[in-house]
Wavefront OBJ file of the C-alpha trace (Angstrom):
o trace
v 135.749 34.647 215.867
v 136.373 37.571 213.509
v 134.468 37.163 210.249
v 136.013 38.282 206.948
v 133.901 40.931 205.152
v 132.333 39.749 201.904
v 133.168 41.030 198.417
v 129.966 43.101 198.141
v 130.844 45.088 201.272
v 134.399 45.616 200.009
v 133.154 46.865 196.625
v 130.714 49.213 198.343
v 133.535 50.604 200.485
v 135.703 51.265 197.443
v 132.864 53.006 195.606
v 132.082 55.156 198.642
v 135.738 56.038 199.049
v 136.107 57.135 195.416
v 133.026 59.368 195.294
v 133.890 63.062 195.530
v 130.669 65.025 195.092
v 130.173 68.217 197.147
v 127.655 66.399 199.307
v 130.080 63.566 199.928
v 132.925 65.951 200.742
v 130.664 67.764 203.185
v 129.902 64.428 204.828
v 133.600 63.622 205.111
v 134.229 66.987 206.751
v 131.376 66.418 209.212
v 132.614 62.951 210.089
v 136.174 64.234 210.485
v 135.014 66.918 212.903
v 133.012 64.407 214.932
v 135.917 61.980 215.092
v 138.344 64.774 215.980
v 135.996 65.958 218.695
v 136.129 62.530 220.308
v 139.761 61.549 219.759
v 141.511 64.890 220.200
v 141.501 68.258 221.894
v 141.277 70.027 218.519
v 138.822 72.972 218.668
v 136.050 71.602 216.460
v 132.357 72.462 216.375
v 130.105 69.508 217.136
v 126.381 68.921 216.772
v 124.237 69.650 219.813
v 123.294 65.971 219.842
v 125.966 64.177 217.816
v 125.134 60.707 216.454
v 126.935 57.613 217.713
v 130.662 57.523 217.044
v 130.112 54.520 214.781
v 128.657 56.825 212.120
v 131.966 58.693 211.759
v 134.411 55.794 211.645
v 135.518 56.309 208.058
v 137.296 59.498 209.162
v 139.327 57.818 211.931
v 142.488 57.490 209.767
v 142.318 61.164 208.791
v 142.220 62.216 212.433
v 145.029 59.781 213.227
v 147.154 61.171 210.411
v 146.525 64.708 211.712
v 147.647 63.689 215.209
v 150.749 62.062 213.728
v 151.432 65.193 211.679
v 151.356 67.426 214.755
v 153.557 65.020 216.724
v 155.920 64.728 213.759
v 156.234 68.495 213.476
v 157.108 68.723 217.169
v 159.752 66.018 216.734
v 161.188 67.737 213.651
v 161.390 71.117 215.405
v 163.131 69.523 218.390
v 165.621 67.839 216.067
v 166.176 71.110 214.159
v 166.983 72.827 217.466
v 169.762 70.306 217.965
v 168.249 67.973 220.542
v 169.369 64.316 220.474
v 167.119 61.901 218.515
v 165.768 60.224 221.655
v 164.869 63.550 223.281
v 163.205 64.720 220.062
v 161.250 61.460 219.927
v 159.967 61.906 223.479
v 158.927 65.480 222.690
v 156.994 64.333 219.635
v 155.246 61.599 221.616
v 154.443 64.032 224.428
v 152.821 66.477 222.011
v 150.823 63.634 220.477
v 149.581 62.567 223.910
v 148.607 66.142 224.748
v 146.668 66.462 221.492
v 144.678 63.288 222.227
v 144.404 63.782 225.964
v 146.318 60.470 226.285
v 143.009 58.747 225.480
v 144.520 55.583 224.037
v 147.343 55.420 226.540
v 144.736 55.453 229.303
v 143.001 52.489 227.666
v 146.278 50.596 227.434
v 147.013 51.180 231.122
v 143.522 50.116 232.197
v 143.655 46.954 230.103
v 147.084 46.071 231.483
v 145.862 46.544 235.054
v 142.708 44.508 234.496
v 144.246 41.659 232.554
v 147.349 41.613 234.733
v 145.662 41.601 238.126
v 142.204 40.175 237.417
v 141.609 36.495 238.102
v 138.381 36.097 236.117
v 136.175 38.007 233.689
v 134.185 39.817 236.371
v 137.272 40.964 238.252
v 139.057 42.025 235.072
v 136.153 44.230 234.014
v 135.872 45.682 237.510
v 139.569 46.592 237.678
v 139.454 48.146 234.202
v 136.786 50.563 235.435
v 138.951 51.674 238.352
v 140.498 55.078 237.601
v 143.561 54.359 239.725
v 146.780 53.410 237.950
v 148.230 50.073 239.042
v 151.641 48.512 238.628
v 150.728 46.651 235.451
v 149.299 49.793 233.884
v 152.339 51.855 234.837
v 154.713 49.264 233.381
v 152.656 49.025 230.182
v 152.888 52.792 229.695
v 156.633 52.853 230.397
v 157.307 49.985 227.994
v 154.996 51.355 225.282
v 156.265 54.945 225.325
v 159.868 53.830 225.720
v 159.597 51.414 222.799
v 158.029 54.046 220.561
v 160.681 56.599 221.476
v 163.503 54.131 220.807
v 162.044 53.178 217.420
v 161.626 56.817 216.401
v 165.147 57.661 217.567
v 166.510 54.951 215.252
v 165.087 56.770 212.220
v 166.152 59.930 210.448
v 164.079 63.017 211.226
v 162.219 62.655 207.946
v 161.684 58.954 208.537
v 160.352 59.534 212.049
v 158.032 62.267 210.734
v 156.589 59.912 208.112
v 156.372 57.021 210.574
v 154.299 59.056 213.033
v 151.801 59.996 210.326
v 151.519 56.395 209.125
v 151.257 55.049 212.673
v 148.527 57.525 213.557
v 146.491 56.646 210.471
v 146.954 52.876 210.348
v 146.442 52.311 214.076
v 143.107 54.124 214.027
v 142.074 52.563 210.707
v 141.963 49.203 212.492
v 139.452 50.291 215.117
v 136.300 50.459 212.925
v 136.719 46.848 211.758
v 137.184 45.733 215.356
v 134.079 47.665 216.390
v 132.105 46.150 213.512
v 133.150 42.509 213.909
v 133.942 41.971 217.616
v 131.107 42.219 220.176
v 131.396 44.461 223.252
v 132.218 42.668 226.485
v 129.843 44.855 228.535
v 126.204 45.803 228.259
v 127.227 49.422 228.750
v 130.407 51.454 228.423
v 132.221 53.142 225.550
v 132.428 50.165 223.189
v 128.672 49.592 223.514
v 127.735 53.287 223.410
v 129.868 53.981 220.328
v 127.620 51.684 218.305
v 128.380 49.131 215.618
v 129.680 50.639 212.364
v 128.441 49.567 208.964
v 130.950 47.196 207.402
v 131.397 49.352 204.288
v 132.319 52.355 206.464
v 134.781 50.213 208.420
v 136.353 48.954 205.192
v 136.552 52.513 203.878
v 138.545 53.443 206.978
v 140.850 50.472 206.446
v 141.404 51.403 202.797
v 142.085 55.024 203.658
v 144.531 54.097 206.402
v 146.317 51.734 204.033
v 146.540 54.433 201.365
v 148.053 56.915 203.805
v 150.560 54.275 204.903
v 151.559 53.623 201.286
v 151.938 57.324 200.541
v 154.219 58.150 203.475
v 156.152 54.878 203.879
v 156.295 53.751 200.264
v 154.826 50.575 198.726
v 156.915 47.998 200.592
v 157.045 49.902 203.872
v 153.318 50.638 203.806
v 152.311 47.048 203.060
v 154.702 45.651 205.649
v 153.476 48.111 208.289
v 149.813 47.326 207.587
v 150.481 43.586 207.696
v 152.437 43.723 210.941
v 149.799 45.952 212.542
v 147.057 43.542 211.456
v 148.855 40.595 213.071
v 149.272 42.505 216.339
v 145.645 43.672 216.333
v 144.378 40.123 215.764
v 146.534 38.957 218.658
v 145.088 41.526 221.057
v 141.557 40.704 219.884
v 142.086 36.991 220.444
v 143.435 37.665 223.938
v 140.528 39.948 224.836
v 137.936 37.523 223.512
v 139.494 34.676 225.491
v 139.608 36.620 228.762
v 136.461 38.790 228.697
v 134.517 37.692 225.615
v 134.858 40.864 223.549
v 136.088 44.445 223.566
v 135.707 47.504 225.753
v 136.770 51.097 225.217
v 139.986 50.288 227.069
v 140.676 47.323 224.811
v 140.173 49.532 221.752
v 142.673 51.992 223.202
v 145.162 49.194 223.792
v 144.631 47.950 220.233
v 145.452 51.415 218.895
v 148.625 51.597 220.953
v 149.743 48.095 219.955
v 149.101 48.827 216.279
v 150.971 52.122 216.550
v 154.029 50.362 217.971
v 153.813 47.766 215.200
v 153.801 50.445 212.488
v 156.754 52.254 214.045
v 158.612 48.949 214.294
v 157.868 48.229 210.633
v 159.173 51.672 209.673
v 162.384 51.048 211.617
v 162.854 47.608 210.075
v 162.349 48.819 206.496
v 164.282 52.098 206.842
l 1 2 3 4 5 6 7 8 9 10 11 12 13 14 15 16 17 18 19 20 21 22 23 24 25 26 27 28 29 30 31 32 33 34 35 36 37 38 39 40 41 42 43 44 45 46 47 48 49 50 51 52 53 54 55 56 57 58 59 60 61 62 63 64 65 66 67 68 69 70 71 72 73 74 75 76 77 78 79 80 81 82 83 84 85 86 87 88 89 90 91 92 93 94 95 96 97 98 99 100 101 102 103 104 105 106 107 108 109 110 111 112 113 114 115 116 117 118 119 120 121 122 123 124 125 126 127 128 129 130 131 132 133 134 135 136 137 138 139 140 141 142 143 144 145 146 147 148 149 150 151 152 153 154 155 156 157 158 159 160 161 162 163 164 165 166 167 168 169 170 171 172 173 174 175 176 177 178 179 180 181 182 183 184 185 186 187 188 189 190 191 192 193 194 195 196 197 198 199 200 201 202 203 204 205 206 207 208 209 210 211 212 213 214 215 216 217 218 219 220 221 222 223 224 225 226 227 228 229 230 231 232 233 234 235 236 237 238 239 240 241 242 243 244 245 246 247 248 249 250 251 252 253 254 255 256 257 258 259 260 261 262 263 264 265 266 267 268 269 270 271
């Protein structure tokens, strides 16, 4: 059961988000570098012994927006060179996957294999740890990438560019709240090792992701995209809790991919 954060935590998140002292800005930069070091192949300098990922969650939407920006630029260049919209969309998605090392796509494939082939909780978790790609995982990747490409191809170049930025930010803005409110399904693994974020940091990430969505998609488009993504995320959480009792790193990756598709779908619907 996902608990709704209380008003005090929400107020604290807003106050933390609005502060802009040099010390605070330095902290945002540090957290952004740590998050980028985990989520991307960007050349960032990390601490010798970085703290748990949970201490950098407020910067997740910024890193997601940066990934979307790079992917959007690749799509725009491909379109400018005269490639068809679908080809340009695939190029943008390919660049985005290269930037992230296909981290989230790997989680989606592992979750699909485990939940598709596993007969009980133990078997599901065992299959999800297997590095080999199964039929369910392969189909999940084909359907996910194909759906995203088709949605992007339905938009203008400018619309696709904005949608990729919003999708990158909003999909990763959801992860801190999931990490904070849903227990890990394992006693070890990525979800456990990442730590449990403070609720005000998770809410700050959600607010920041929502703001980025509003800025690039407009008021109606941003609200609709955030709402649709939230519904999809809650659905994946409910499914994971029913089958394995919580989240894993693979489930978090699948949540990001599902939310990303939802945002792109919202952008296509409201275009």
